[in-house]
C-alpha positions as CSV (number, residue, x, y, z in Angstrom):
1,M,-1.3,8.6,23.7
2,A,0.4,6.6,21.0
3,T,4.0,5.4,20.8
4,L,6.2,5.5,17.7
5,S,9.3,3.4,18.0
6,G,12.3,2.4,16.0
7,R,16.1,2.7,16.0
8,V,18.6,5.4,15.1
9,I,21.1,3.6,12.9
10,D,24.5,4.6,11.6
11,G,26.0,2.2,13.8
12,Y,23.4,2.1,16.5
13,V,23.4,5.7,18.0
14,S,22.4,6.5,21.5
15,G,22.0,10.0,22.9
16,A,20.5,11.4,19.7
17,T,17.3,13.6,19.8
18,V,14.4,12.1,17.8
19,W,11.6,14.6,17.1
20,L,8.6,15.2,14.8
21,D,8.7,18.4,12.7
22,I,5.0,19.3,12.8
23,N,5.4,22.8,11.4
24,G,7.9,21.9,8.8
25,N,10.5,24.5,9.7
26,Q,13.3,22.0,10.1
27,R,14.0,23.1,13.7
28,K,12.9,21.4,16.9
29,D,10.3,23.6,18.7
30,A,9.2,23.3,22.3
31,D,5.7,22.1,21.4
32,E,7.0,19.3,19.1
33,P,7.3,15.8,20.6
34,S,10.9,14.5,21.1
35,T,12.9,11.9,22.9
36,L,16.4,10.6,23.3
37,S,17.7,7.4,21.7
38,K,19.0,4.8,24.1
39,A,21.1,1.6,23.9
40,A,21.1,0.0,20.5
41,G,19.7,3.2,19.1
42,A,16.2,2.4,20.3
43,Y,13.7,5.2,20.8
44,Q,10.1,5.6,21.8
45,L,8.3,8.8,20.9
46,E,5.1,9.5,22.7
47,L,2.4,11.3,20.6
48,G,-0.7,13.1,21.7
49,E,-3.9,12.8,19.7
50,A,-3.2,15.9,17.6
51,Q,0.4,14.9,17.1
52,R,-0.6,11.4,16.1
53,A,-3.0,12.9,13.5
54,C,0.0,14.9,12.1
55,M,2.3,11.9,12.0
56,P,1.5,10.9,8.3
57,Y,2.4,14.4,7.1
58,A,5.4,15.3,9.2
59,T,9.1,14.5,8.8
60,L,10.8,12.6,11.6
61,Y,14.2,14.1,12.4
62,V,17.2,12.9,14.4
63,D,19.7,15.4,15.7
64,V,23.0,13.6,16.4
65,P,25.1,15.9,18.6
66,V,28.8,15.9,19.5
67,G,29.1,13.4,22.4
68,A,26.3,11.0,21.3
69,V,27.6,7.5,21.0
70,D,27.9,5.4,17.9
71,E,28.2,1.8,19.0
72,D,30.6,1.1,16.1
73,S,32.8,4.2,16.0
74,G,32.5,5.6,19.5
75,P,31.7,9.2,20.6
76,V,30.4,11.4,17.8
77,K,32.9,14.2,17.0
78,Q,31.0,16.0,14.3
79,A,27.3,16.8,14.7
80,Y,24.9,15.8,11.9
81,Q,21.2,15.3,11.3
82,M,19.3,12.3,9.9
83,A,15.6,12.0,8.9
84,I,12.9,9.9,7.4
85,A,10.3,11.4,5.0
86,P,6.6,11.7,5.8
87,Q,4.8,8.3,5.4
88,F,1.4,9.6,4.1
89,K,-0.4,6.7,5.9
90,A,-2.0,6.4,9.3
91,L,0.2,5.3,12.3
92,S,-0.5,1.7,13.1
93,V,0.0,0.0,16.5
94,E,3.0,-1.9,15.3
95,Q,4.5,1.1,13.4
96,V,8.3,1.0,13.4
97,L,10.4,3.7,11.7
98,H,14.2,3.2,11.6
99,V,16.1,6.4,10.8
100,S,19.5,5.9,9.0
101,P,21.8,7.5,6.5
102,L,19.8,5.7,3.8
103,T,16.4,7.2,4.7
104,T,18.2,10.5,5.2
105,A,19.6,10.5,1.7
106,I,16.1,10.2,0.3
107,W,14.6,13.0,2.4
108,D,17.5,15.3,1.8
109,Q,17.0,15.2,-1.9
110,V,13.2,15.5,-1.7
111,R,13.5,18.5,0.6
112,T,16.1,20.2,-1.7
113,R,13.9,19.7,-4.7
114,L,10.5,20.7,-3.2
115,T,11.2,23.2,-0.5
116,A,13.6,25.6,-2.2
117,S,10.9,28.3,-2.6
118,S,8.9,27.6,0.6
119,P,10.6,26.5,3.9
120,N,7.3,25.3,5.3
121,L,6.2,23.4,2.3
122,N,6.0,20.2,4.2
123,S,4.2,21.4,7.4
124,C,1.4,19.2,8.7
125,D,-1.3,21.7,8.1
126,Q,-0.3,22.5,4.5
127,L,0.0,18.9,3.5
128,R,-3.4,18.0,5.1
129,Q,-5.2,20.8,3.4
130,N,-3.5,20.7,0.0
131,Q,-3.9,17.6,-2.1
132,Q,-1.7,18.9,-4.9
133,L,1.2,19.4,-2.4
134,R,0.7,15.9,-1.0
135,E,0.8,14.4,-4.5
136,S,3.9,16.3,-5.5
137,M,5.7,15.2,-2.4
138,I,4.6,11.5,-2.7
139,N,5.8,11.5,-6.4
140,E,9.1,13.1,-5.5
141,I,9.7,10.6,-2.7
142,K,9.0,7.8,-5.2
143,T,11.4,9.3,-7.7
144,V,14.2,9.8,-5.2
145,M,13.8,6.4,-3.7
146,G,13.9,4.9,-7.2
147,D,17.1,6.9,-7.9
148,L,18.8,5.5,-4.8
149,V,17.6,2.0,-5.5
150,R,19.0,2.2,-9.0
151,R,22.3,3.7,-8.1
152,H,23.1,1.0,-5.5
153,N,20.7,-1.8,-6.7
154,L,19.4,-2.1,-3.2
155,S,15.7,-2.7,-2.6
156,E,13.4,-0.2,-0.8
157,A,12.7,-2.8,1.9
158,R,16.4,-3.1,2.7
159,I,16.8,0.7,2.8
160,H,14.2,0.9,5.5
161,D,15.3,-2.2,7.4
162,D,17.4,-2.4,10.6
163,F,20.4,-3.6,8.5
164,I,22.6,-4.1,11.6
165,K,20.1,-6.6,13.2
166,S,19.6,-8.3,9.9
167,K,23.4,-8.5,9.4
168,D,23.0,-6.9,5.9
169,S,26.7,-6.1,5.3
170,Q,26.0,-4.4,1.9
171,S,23.4,-2.0,3.4
172,Y,25.7,-1.4,6.4
173,A,28.7,-0.6,4.3
174,L,26.6,1.7,2.1
175,A,25.2,3.5,5.1
176,Q,28.7,4.4,6.3
177,D,29.6,5.9,2.9
178,V,26.2,7.6,2.6
179,V,26.5,9.4,6.0
180,K,30.0,10.6,5.2
181,G,28.9,11.8,1.8
182,L,25.8,13.4,3.2
183,K,27.8,15.6,5.6
184,A,30.2,16.7,2.9
185,G,27.4,17.2,0.3
186,Y,25.3,19.3,2.7
187,A,28.3,21.5,3.7
188,Y,29.1,22.1,0.0
189,K,25.5,23.0,-0.8
190,Q,25.5,25.6,1.9
191,Q,28.7,27.0,0.4
192,L,27.2,27.2,-3.0
193,H,24.0,28.8,-1.8
194,A,26.1,31.6,-0.2
195,Q,28.2,31.9,-3.3
196,Y,25.2,32.1,-5.6
197,P,22.3,33.8,-3.8
198,D,20.2,34.1,-7.0
199,A,20.3,30.3,-7.6
200,S,16.9,28.7,-8.1
201,H,18.3,25.3,-7.2
202,V,21.5,23.8,-6.0
203,R,22.5,20.1,-6.0
204,A,25.6,18.6,-4.5
205,E,26.1,14.8,-4.3
206,V,29.2,13.3,-2.7
207,Y,29.4,9.5,-3.3
208,R,31.8,6.6,-3.4
209,G,32.3,4.7,-6.6
210,R,30.9,1.2,-6.9
211,G,33.1,0.0,-9.8
212,T,30.4,-0.3,-12.4
213,H,33.0,0.1,-15.3
214,Y,32.0,3.7,-15.8
215,I,34.9,6.1,-15.9
216,N,33.3,8.2,-13.2
217,D,32.4,5.3,-10.9
218,Q,35.7,3.6,-10.1
219,L,35.5,1.4,-7.0
220,G,36.3,3.2,-3.8
221,V,37.0,6.6,-5.3
222,W,35.1,9.6,-3.8
223,Y,33.4,11.9,-6.2
224,R,31.5,15.2,-5.9
225,N,29.0,16.1,-8.6
226,A,27.5,19.6,-8.1
227,S,25.2,21.8,-10.2
228,V,23.8,25.3,-9.8
229,W,20.8,26.6,-11.7
230,R,20.6,30.3,-12.1
231,P,18.4,32.6,-14.2
232,S,21.0,32.8,-16.9
233,G,21.7,29.0,-17.1
234,Y,23.5,26.4,-15.1
235,S,27.0,25.2,-14.2
236,N,28.3,21.8,-13.2
237,E,31.4,20.3,-11.7
238,W,32.5,16.7,-11.4
239,V,35.6,16.1,-9.3
240,I,37.5,13.5,-7.4
241,L,38.0,14.2,-3.7
242,D,40.6,13.0,-1.3
243,P,39.5,10.2,1.2
244,A,38.9,12.9,3.9
245,L,36.6,14.7,1.5
246,S,38.4,18.0,2.4
247,K,40.0,18.9,-0.9
248,I,39.8,18.2,-4.7
249,E,42.4,15.7,-5.9
250,R,41.5,16.1,-9.6
251,V,38.9,17.9,-11.6
252,L,37.2,15.6,-14.2
253,H,34.7,17.9,-15.8
254,L,33.6,21.5,-15.6
255,R,30.6,22.9,-17.6
256,R,28.7,26.1,-18.0
257,Q,25.6,26.6,-20.1
258,D,24.1,30.0,-20.9
259,S,20.5,30.2,-22.3
260,Q,18.8,33.0,-24.2
261,S,15.8,33.5,-26.5
262,W,16.5,33.0,-30.2
263,G,13.4,34.0,-32.1
264,A,10.7,31.5,-31.3
265,A,13.4,29.0,-30.1
266,T,16.1,28.9,-27.4
267,L,19.9,29.2,-28.0
268,K,22.0,27.3,-25.5
269,T,25.7,27.9,-25.4
270,T,27.7,25.3,-23.5
271,R,31.4,25.5,-22.6
272,T,33.2,22.5,-21.1
273,G,36.7,21.6,-19.8
274,Y,37.3,17.9,-19.2
275,N,40.0,15.3,-18.6
276,F,39.1,11.8,-17.5
277,D,42.6,10.4,-18.2
278,S,44.6,10.4,-15.0
279,Q,47.8,9.9,-17.0
280,T,47.6,13.4,-18.6
281,S,47.4,16.8,-17.0
282,D,45.9,19.0,-19.7
283,Y,42.2,19.6,-20.2
284,H,40.3,19.4,-23.4
285,C,38.1,22.4,-24.1
286,A,34.7,22.1,-25.9
287,L,32.2,24.6,-27.1
288,D,28.7,23.7,-28.3
289,E,25.7,25.7,-29.5
290,A,22.2,24.3,-29.6
291,I,18.9,25.6,-31.0
292,E,15.9,24.0,-29.3
293,Q,12.1,24.4,-30.0
294,L,8.9,22.6,-29.1
295,K,6.6,21.8,-32.0
296,D,3.6,19.5,-32.2
297,G,4.5,17.9,-28.9
298,V,8.1,17.2,-29.9
299,T,11.2,19.1,-28.6
300,Y,13.5,19.3,-31.6
301,E,17.2,20.3,-31.1
302,L,20.1,21.0,-33.4
303,V,23.5,20.8,-31.6
304,V,26.7,22.2,-33.2
305,H,30.0,21.0,-31.8
306,Y,33.0,23.2,-32.5
307,M,36.5,21.9,-32.8
308,D,39.1,23.2,-30.4
309,R,42.6,21.7,-30.6
310,K,44.0,23.9,-27.8
311,K,44.3,22.4,-24.4
312,E,44.6,24.1,-21.0
313,A,46.3,23.3,-17.7
314,D,43.4,24.9,-15.8
315,P,39.9,23.7,-16.8
316,L,38.5,27.1,-15.8
317,A,40.3,28.6,-18.8
318,C,38.0,26.6,-21.0
319,L,35.0,28.4,-19.6
320,G,36.3,32.0,-19.5
321,D,36.4,35.0,-21.9
322,N,39.4,34.0,-23.9
323,S,40.2,32.3,-27.2
324,H,37.8,29.5,-26.3
325,A,34.8,31.9,-26.1
326,T,34.7,32.2,-30.0
327,P,33.6,29.2,-32.0
328,G,36.2,27.5,-34.2
329,S,35.5,25.2,-37.1
330,V,32.5,22.9,-36.8
331,G,33.3,19.3,-35.9
332,L,30.0,17.4,-35.4
333,R,26.3,18.2,-35.6
334,D,23.5,16.4,-33.8
335,Y,19.8,16.1,-34.3
336,Y,17.7,15.5,-31.2
337,A,14.1,14.7,-30.7
338,H,12.4,14.4,-27.3
339,Y,8.7,13.4,-26.9
340,T,6.2,11.5,-24.8
341,V,3.5,9.1,-25.8
342,G,1.2,8.1,-22.9
343,R,3.6,7.2,-20.1
344,V,6.5,6.4,-22.4
345,S,9.1,9.1,-23.0
346,Y,11.6,9.0,-25.9
347,T,15.0,10.6,-26.5
348,N,16.7,10.1,-29.9
349,V,19.9,11.5,-31.4
350,L,21.5,11.3,-34.8
351,R,25.2,12.4,-35.2
352,F,26.9,13.7,-38.4
353,D,30.5,14.5,-39.2
354,A,32.0,16.4,-42.2
355,L,31.8,13.3,-44.4
356,H,28.0,13.1,-44.3
357,P,25.7,15.0,-46.7
358,E,23.5,16.2,-43.9
359,H,26.4,17.9,-42.3
360,A,27.1,19.9,-45.5
361,A,23.4,20.7,-45.8
362,L,23.6,22.5,-42.5
363,S,26.7,24.5,-43.4
364,D,25.0,27.9,-42.6
365,W,24.2,26.7,-39.0
366,Q,27.3,27.9,-37.1
367,Q,28.2,30.9,-34.9
368,L,24.5,31.2,-34.2
369,Q,24.5,34.2,-31.8
370,G,22.2,36.9,-33.2
371,K,21.2,35.0,-36.4
372,S,17.6,34.1,-35.6
373,G,16.4,36.6,-38.2
374,Q,18.7,35.0,-40.9
375,L,18.2,31.3,-40.3
376,D,14.9,29.3,-40.5
377,F,14.8,26.7,-37.7
378,G,11.4,25.6,-38.9
379,A,13.1,24.2,-42.0
380,V,15.6,22.3,-39.8
381,I,12.7,20.9,-37.8
382,Q,11.2,19.5,-41.0
383,R,14.6,17.8,-41.8
384,I,14.8,16.3,-38.3
385,A,11.2,15.0,-38.5
386,A,11.9,13.4,-41.8
387,S,15.3,11.8,-40.8
388,G,13.9,8.6,-39.2
389,I,14.8,9.9,-35.8
390,R,11.8,8.5,-33.9
391,F,12.3,5.5,-31.8
392,D,10.5,2.9,-34.0
393,E,11.7,4.4,-37.3
394,E,14.6,3.2,-39.4
395,V,17.2,5.9,-39.7
396,K,17.0,7.4,-43.3
397,L,20.2,9.4,-43.4
398,A,23.9,8.5,-43.6
399,V,25.1,9.2,-40.0
400,D,28.3,8.8,-38.0
401,S,26.2,7.2,-35.2
402,W,22.8,7.2,-33.7
403,Y,21.2,6.5,-30.2
404,K,17.6,5.9,-29.3
405,R,16.1,5.4,-25.8
406,S,12.6,4.7,-24.6
407,T,11.6,5.0,-20.9
408,D,8.3,3.2,-20.2
409,D,6.7,4.1,-16.9
410,S,3.3,2.6,-17.6
411,G,4.2,-0.1,-15.0
412,L,7.5,-0.9,-13.4
413,R,10.0,1.2,-15.4
414,V,11.6,-0.4,-18.4
415,V,14.3,1.4,-20.4
416,V,15.3,0.2,-23.8
417,E,18.4,1.6,-25.5
418,K,19.2,1.1,-29.2
419,L,22.6,1.8,-30.6
420,S,23.9,2.1,-34.1
421,A,26.6,-0.3,-33.3
422,G,24.0,-3.0,-33.3
423,N,23.6,-3.7,-29.5
424,W,20.4,-3.1,-27.6
425,V,20.2,-2.8,-23.9
426,R,17.1,-3.3,-21.7
427,T,17.1,-2.3,-18.0
428,S,14.0,-3.5,-16.2
429,T,12.9,-2.5,-12.7
430,R,11.9,-5.4,-10.5
431,A,9.1,-5.3,-7.9
432,D,11.5,-4.6,-5.1
433,G,13.0,-1.6,-7.0
434,T,16.2,-3.2,-8.0
435,S,17.1,-3.5,-11.7
436,L,17.9,-6.2,-14.2
437,K,20.2,-5.3,-17.2
438,E,19.9,-7.4,-20.3
439,C,21.4,-7.1,-23.8
440,S,20.2,-8.2,-27.3
441,A,22.2,-8.7,-30.5
442,D,19.2,-9.3,-32.7
443,Q,17.2,-6.1,-32.4
444,G,15.3,-7.1,-29.3
445,K,14.1,-10.5,-30.4
446,T,16.0,-12.3,-27.6
447,W,17.5,-11.0,-24.4
448,G,20.3,-12.3,-22.3
449,S,23.2,-11.4,-20.1
450,C,25.4,-8.4,-21.1
451,G,28.5,-10.2,-19.9
452,G,31.5,-8.6,-18.4
């Protein structure tokens, strides 16, 4: 026999069932090892030889029932589940696995991304026998962990630590918010799955703003960002919730994108209703069309933004079959180029308005539905390729603005952003997963604090 130990942490939680999901069905079966957490959330899980062999490939779950005791908040009034992802390494004698809202946030996202088409994707037997599945899950865990670390600038070690014992107030406060958001996000995902049974993927994140100066990240404000991917396209909503997370206080942004074949390319039509200004009640409506095609390893895209002066009291009106469904006059046009060299990916965009010659040269590129036989996107690709759009090229056209970004994953991730306004921004990932943001005013020759 072998013993796996650790703590169940929200506050410390006693009376919770800790179990190892060997068959990957997300339900505790009679033949799967389990135990109850005791004082200070401590648990000891006894594993037989076969169960020990499965430990690296199985998810450790914690079912927190009504009546369990959180040492901080008292008896639990709403049941929930926590988890920690498979470790993909042998169980050592001193192995300690703490299960908390932070480890749960990671596994919840990994499970959503990888198990949508197969509920038993992460069973012990499948992962032991299939190297490709193992590698996919390991990479997904790394990706999600990185996302959580970047969002909260909290190292991986601190995410897995007993943050109550270490008196890590930042991790503790974050955990309280994460578990609240997890419950609300999970419930809303279930609602969306029922509403859209043909969805290939559903994502719903409920989080509390950190005050990072972004309009959608105000300190203490609760947000919900949810997306649904269906065969015809995707939809997204971004809303502010009340403190109880029970109702929408204000819609910030609604978007629907429909995709269809357009000759050898793809036509994407995007309708948006948005209002980030709490002082006004009406919503701006936007309609974009985009033609996208892959050629010689580069994804080229022309985006046409249409002007719409009409506003709506209800953002859903911006997405429906009404006057907003037909394009108005063209406002802006964008060139995009996405490509990868080795382990460095690049995204670059040039923007034109009606004052720029390139905008006039594209005058035929509007109201694109059904025009694949009339318009030659190959000629547009040649214009984009010759525009100086690549990351290391000088822009060769008169533009309203431009933006270029490189993401270097050859080591620890380094993102460099160039802006036509003259500022460059570099975000470097440290060894512990947290990030350092620096700015340059001399085209990357010297880097320093971004201030503010």
